C-alpha positions in Angstrom: -9.4 -13.0 7.3 -8.3 -9.6 8.5 -6.3 -7.5 6.1 -3.1 -5.9 7.2 -3.2 -2.2 7.1 -0.6 -0.2 5.0 2.2 1.4 7.0 4.0 3.1 4.1 3.9 3.4 0.3 7.4 4.4 -0.9 8.4 5.5 -4.4 11.6 3.8 -5.6 13.7 6.7 -6.6 16.6 6.4 -9.0 20.2 6.2 -7.6 23.6 5.9 -9.3 25.3 2.8 -8.0 28.8 2.9 -9.6 27.5 4.0 -12.9 24.4 1.6 -12.8 21.0 3.3 -12.4 19.0 1.5 -9.7 15.7 2.1 -8.0 15.8 1.9 -4.2 12.7 2.0 -2.0 14.4 0.3 1.0 16.1 2.0 2.8 14.6 5.4 2.2 13.9 8.4 4.4 11.9 7.2 7.3 12.4 3.5 6.5 15.8 2.2 7.7 14.8 -1.5 7.1 11.9 -3.9 7.1 13.6 -6.3 9.5 15.1 -8.7 8.3 15.1 -7.0 4.9 17.8 -4.4 4.6 17.9 -3.1 1.0 16.0 -3.5 -2.2 17.5 -2.5 -5.6 15.5 -2.7 -8.8 17.6 -2.4 -12.0 16.4 -2.5 -15.6 19.4 -1.8 -17.8 20.5 -2.4 -21.3 23.7 -4.4 -21.6 26.5 -2.3 -23.3 27.3 -3.3 -26.8 30.8 -1.9 -26.8 31.9 -3.9 -23.8 32.1 -7.7 -23.8 29.6 -9.3 -21.4 32.4 -10.8 -19.2 33.6 -7.2 -18.5 30.2 -5.6 -18.0 28.0 -5.6 -15.0 29.4 -5.7 -11.5 33.0 -7.0 -11.1 34.4 -8.9 -8.1 33.4 -7.5 -4.7 33.1 -8.9 -1.1 30.1 -9.5 1.2 29.9 -10.7 4.8 27.0 -11.2 7.2 23.9 -11.2 5.1 22.2 -12.9 2.1 22.3 -10.9 -1.2 19.5 -12.4 -3.3 19.0 -11.7 -7.0 15.6 -12.2 -8.7 16.0 -12.2 -12.4 13.0 -10.8 -14.4 14.7 -10.2 -17.8 17.9 -11.5 -19.4 20.2 -13.3 -17.0 23.0 -13.0 -14.5 26.3 -14.8 -14.6 27.5 -15.4 -11.1 31.1 -16.4 -10.1 32.6 -16.4 -6.6 35.6 -17.2 -4.6 34.2 -20.5 -3.5 34.3 -21.9 -7.0 30.6 -21.4 -7.9 30.0 -20.5 -11.5 26.5 -20.4 -13.0 24.2 -18.4 -15.1 20.5 -17.9 -14.1 18.1 -16.6 -16.7 14.7 -14.8 -16.3 12.3 -16.4 -13.9 15.2 -17.7 -11.8 16.9 -16.7 -8.5 20.4 -16.5 -7.2 20.4 -16.8 -3.4 23.8 -16.5 -1.6 24.4 -16.6 2.1 27.6 -14.6 2.4 28.4 -15.8 5.9 32.0 -15.2 7.0 32.9 -13.7 3.7 32.8 -14.3 -0.1 33.8 -12.4 -3.2 31.6 -12.6 -6.2 30.9 -11.0 -9.6 27.6 -10.4 -11.3 27.9 -10.1 -15.1 25.5 -10.3 -18.0 25.5 -13.8 -19.6 27.6 -14.3 -22.7 24.4 -14.6 -24.8 22.7 -11.5 -23.4 22.5 -9.8 -26.8 20.8 -12.8 -28.3 18.2 -12.5 -25.6 17.3 -8.9 -26.3 20.2 -7.2 -24.5 18.2 -6.2 -21.3 18.8 -7.2 -17.7 16.0 -6.6 -15.2 16.7 -7.7 -11.7 15.8 -7.1 -8.1 18.5 -7.5 -5.5 17.3 -8.0 -2.0 19.6 -7.9 1.0 18.4 -10.1 3.8 20.0 -9.9 7.2 21.5 -13.1 8.8 21.0 -13.9 12.5 24.1 -13.0 14.6 24.8 -16.7 15.2 25.1 -17.4 11.5 27.1 -14.3 10.4 30.4 -16.3 10.5 29.1 -19.5 8.9 30.7 -20.9 5.8 29.2 -19.2 2.7 26.7 -21.0 0.5 25.1 -20.4 -2.9 21.8 -21.6 -4.2 21.1 -21.1 -8.0 17.4 -21.7 -8.8 16.2 -21.8 -12.4 12.7 -20.9 -13.5 12.1 -24.6 -14.3 13.1 -25.5 -10.7 10.8 -22.9 -9.1 7.5 -24.2 -7.8 4.5 -22.2 -9.0 0.8 -22.2 -9.1 -2.0 -20.2 -10.8 -5.4 -19.0 -9.7 -8.4 -20.8 -11.2 -9.0 -18.0 -13.7 -5.4 -18.1 -14.8 -5.0 -14.3 -14.1 -2.4 -14.7 -11.3 0.7 -16.8 -11.4 2.8 -17.1 -8.2 6.4 -18.5 -7.8 7.4 -19.8 -4.4 11.1 -19.3 -4.0 11.5 -19.6 -0.2 9.1 -20.3 2.6 5.7 -21.7 1.7 2.4 -20.8 0.3 -0.7 -22.9 -0.5 1.2 -25.9 0.9 3.9 -25.4 -1.7 7.4 -25.2 -0.3 10.1 -23.0 -1.8 13.4 -24.9 -2.5 15.8 -22.3 -1.1 16.9 -22.9 2.5 16.8 -19.8 4.7 18.6 -19.1 8.0 15.5 -17.5 9.6 11.8 -17.7 8.7 11.5 -16.0 5.3 8.9 -16.1 2.5 9.9 -14.9 -0.9 7.4 -15.0 -3.8 7.3 -13.4 -7.2 4.0 -13.0 -9.1 2.6 -11.9 -12.4 -0.9 -10.6 -12.2 -3.1 -9.8 -15.3 -5.6 -7.0 -15.0 -8.6 -8.2 -13.0 -6.6 -10.9 -11.2 -7.0 -11.2 -7.4 -5.2 -13.1 -4.7 -5.2 -12.9 -0.9 -1.6 -13.5 0.5 -1.8 -15.0 3.9 1.2 -13.9 6.1 2.4 -15.3 9.4 1.3 -13.0 12.2 4.9 -12.6 13.5 6.4 -11.6 10.1 7.1 -8.2 8.7 5.9 -7.9 5.1 6.3 -5.8 1.9 5.3 -5.8 -1.7 7.3 -4.2 -4.5 5.6 -3.4 -7.9 8.0 -3.5 -10.8 5.3 -2.1 -13.1 1.5 -1.9 -13.6 -1.0 -1.0 -10.9 -2.5 -2.8 -7.9 -5.4 -2.2 -5.6 -4.6 -3.2 -2.0 -7.3 -4.5 0.3 -10.0 -2.9 -1.9 -8.9 0.4 -0.4 -5.8 1.9 -2.1 -4.4 2.0 -5.6 -0.6 1.7 -5.9 1.4 2.2 -9.1 4.5 0.5 -10.3 8.0 1.4 -9.0 6.5 1.6 -5.4 7.0 -0.5 -2.3 4.2 -1.1 0.1 5.1 -1.8 3.8 2.4 -3.4 5.9 1.6 -3.1 9.6 1.6 -6.4 11.7 -2.1 -6.2 12.4 -3.7 -8.8 10.3 -3.5 -12.2 8.6 -2.5 -11.0 5.1 -3.5 -8.7 2.3 -5.6 -8.8 -0.8 -4.1 -7.7 -4.1 -6.1 -7.0 -7.2 -4.3 -6.0 -10.5 -5.9 -2.9 -12.1 -3.2 -3.2 -14.8 -0.9 -6.1 -15.7 1.8 -6.1 -13.0 4.8 -8.0 -11.8 5.5 -8.0 -8.1 7.9 -9.3 -5.4 6.6 -10.2 -2.0 8.9 -10.6 1.0 7.9 -11.6 4.5 10.1 -12.5 7.4 10.2 -12.9 11.1 12.2 -9.9 12.5 15.6 -10.7 14.0 15.4 -7.8 16.4 19.2 -7.6 16.6 21.5 -4.6 16.3 22.7 -3.8 12.8 26.0 -2.2 11.9 26.6 -1.9 8.1 29.2 -0.3 5.9 29.4 -0.9 2.2 29.3 -4.6 1.5 29.3 -5.8 5.1 26.5 -6.2 7.6 27.3 -7.1 11.1 26.1 -6.4 14.7 28.7 -3.8 15.8 31.4 -1.5 14.5 34.2 -3.7 15.7 32.9 -6.5 13.6 32.8 -4.2 10.6 36.4 -3.2 11.1 37.3 -6.9 11.3 35.5 -7.6 8.1 37.5 -4.9 6.2 40.7 -6.3 7.8 39.8 -9.9 6.8 39.0 -8.9 3.2 42.2 -7.0 2.9 44.2 -9.9 4.2 42.6 -12.2 1.6 40.6 -14.3 4.1 37.4 -14.0 2.0 39.2 -15.7 -0.9 40.1 -14.5 -4.3 38.1 -14.5 -7.6 40.0 -14.6 -10.9 37.5 -14.4 -13.7 38.1 -16.4 -16.9 36.7 -15.0 -20.1 33.8 -17.5 -20.3 
């Protein structure tokens, strides 16, 4: 198996997103996107004690034209949207939403967040939708830790969750609109695994913490993203320290991208139409109850 070479190693600098500190390796200077992956935010925050959970977090806001996906590593996320979905996913789970023609949702801490240690650690990954699907009806797929297929290496040092796509003949439950693989993994120091990647996919790894050696050639610390060239069949990861990682691979859409705020379309006219439709209420309305 030929290893893919490393294209970029990017430090995930801290940004202020409406008062919430997030780490953002994609996009960053020199890396606009890793088609079809548009944006990666890593947040590790303490839920406020002076604000009720149903008023904390991120209030109602719209999306159109892409899939905002939330991987929950600590705590939980309470999702509600203008299509009537209302669910809480705790650590080890995933919330996958195809925004399609437009949806309004909120992302709050769960009511029992303080009973669970008071911390929320998540990664939100924005995945572009093919042009032909951008005006589809929205859909939402909550996936709990218990519903997530997983497997471990023989030595027990690597545990991998298969959320979308497939790995080791294990199929992820989340349906995608283009070929996508999404895996999370916990690797104990000394654990190794070769991730096979389809040759026509772009691929990245994000380290939440710890340290990895990649392809036996380069050490990478936590809070970094690694972008690979499309010149091999996969990559070998070895944990030098206990680490948690997100792996994303996808067949590039190779379509024009026009984005502004919460909307991702193919041209500026479509962006203006998205703002108009949102202001006219065509993406629905979300009235949050206190539960």
